Each structure stands twice: as structure tokens, then as C-alpha cells.
VOGU-3710 file (C-alpha; in Angstrom, 3 decimals, decimal comma):
1> mpkkilhgiv> -7,311/-1,123/17,738  -6,692/-3,456/14,769  -4,020/-2,646/12,225  -5,068/-1,500/8,750  -4,495/-4,002/5,948  -4,525/-2,573/2,417  -4,259/-4,340/-0,948  -2,619/-2,776/-3,978  -0,152/-3,004/-6,843  3,556/-2,178/-6,676
11> vgdkenktik> 4,307/0,887/-8,821  7,891/1,584/-7,734  10,791/-0,462/-6,396  13,850/1,742/-7,002  14,588/2,577/-3,356  16,466/0,128/-1,147  14,120/-1,882/1,164  11,157/0,286/0,069  8,358/-0,161/-2,447  5,613/2,220/-3,541
21> vmverkyqhp> 2,150/0,640/-3,504  -0,869/2,123/-5,319  -4,080/1,440/-3,376  -7,422/2,088/-5,069  -10,645/2,453/-3,113  -14,259/3,032/-4,108  -16,786/4,960/-2,070  -20,117/6,697/-2,576  -20,021/10,484/-2,720  -22,100/11,834/0,200
31> lfkkvvkskk> -23,963/14,501/-1,794  -24,105/13,230/-5,383  -24,510/9,505/-4,487  -22,120/8,551/-7,274  -19,445/5,884/-6,832  -16,032/7,556/-6,856  -12,641/5,873/-7,304  -9,637/7,320/-5,534  -6,010/6,192/-5,653  -3,254/6,753/-3,139
41> kysahdeknk> 0,404/5,736/-3,042  1,943/4,346/0,117  5,605/3,686/0,855  6,029/0,236/2,387  8,995/-1,518/3,974  10,271/-4,522/1,963  13,142/-6,014/4,000  14,420/-8,450/1,336  13,727/-6,361/-1,808  11,745/-9,280/-3,248
51> fkvgekvsiv> 8,693/-7,477/-4,706  8,843/-5,986/-8,218  6,695/-3,543/-10,202  3,298/-4,925/-11,203  2,901/-7,485/-8,397  -0,163/-7,497/-6,146  0,729/-7,095/-2,475  -0,907/-6,612/0,904  0,511/-4,040/3,279  -0,130/-3,671/6,995
61> eckpysknkk> 0,204/-0,698/9,328  3,305/-0,780/11,547  5,694/1,397/13,507  7,169/4,300/11,497  10,351/3,316/9,655  10,840/6,874/8,391  8,921/10,110/7,806  6,706/8,620/5,066  7,081/4,866/5,589  4,453/3,557/8,041
71> fevlednk> 3,490/0,273/6,334  5,246/-3,040/5,763  4,582/-5,834/3,280  2,809/-8,951/4,510  4,983/-11,966/3,726  2,075/-14,430/3,401  0,324/-12,725/0,455  -0,671/-14,855/-2,544
//
């Protein structure tokens, strides 16, 4: 099964080797047929602490680093 790749914006970088990434997705509501936006925050592993608040990043699914941290930052994002 392929790993999930999500794109979002860094909203928190206070923790050591961890960033919080806000991912926004759009989907059509099944009953009302209206386009709905939903946002979710993910904790991602940032080994070198190089990403700061406001940057666009891509995160990929990986082995669990902790209870809530199951994503890591892709190094080749532009």
C-alpha cells in the first residue's frame, strides 16, 4: 500500500524535532452536495529543526515516532 503524502503549512515549531502542520482538504458533502473545507493538524518529525512557521511543506506517512507523531517531513519539497 502506498504511503500518504499530504501538503500543508507549518503552524507550530516550538517542540524539539517536531512541527505541527495544518492540512486543508475539500470534499463534496454526500447529502447536500456542497463543497466543504476541513482542516486538520498533524505532528510531523523534523530531524534538523529546519522548518519554521508559515512555510509550505509536504509530509509523508512513516513509522510511529510517538503516540501522535506518525508523519515525517519530505526533504525534497520546494
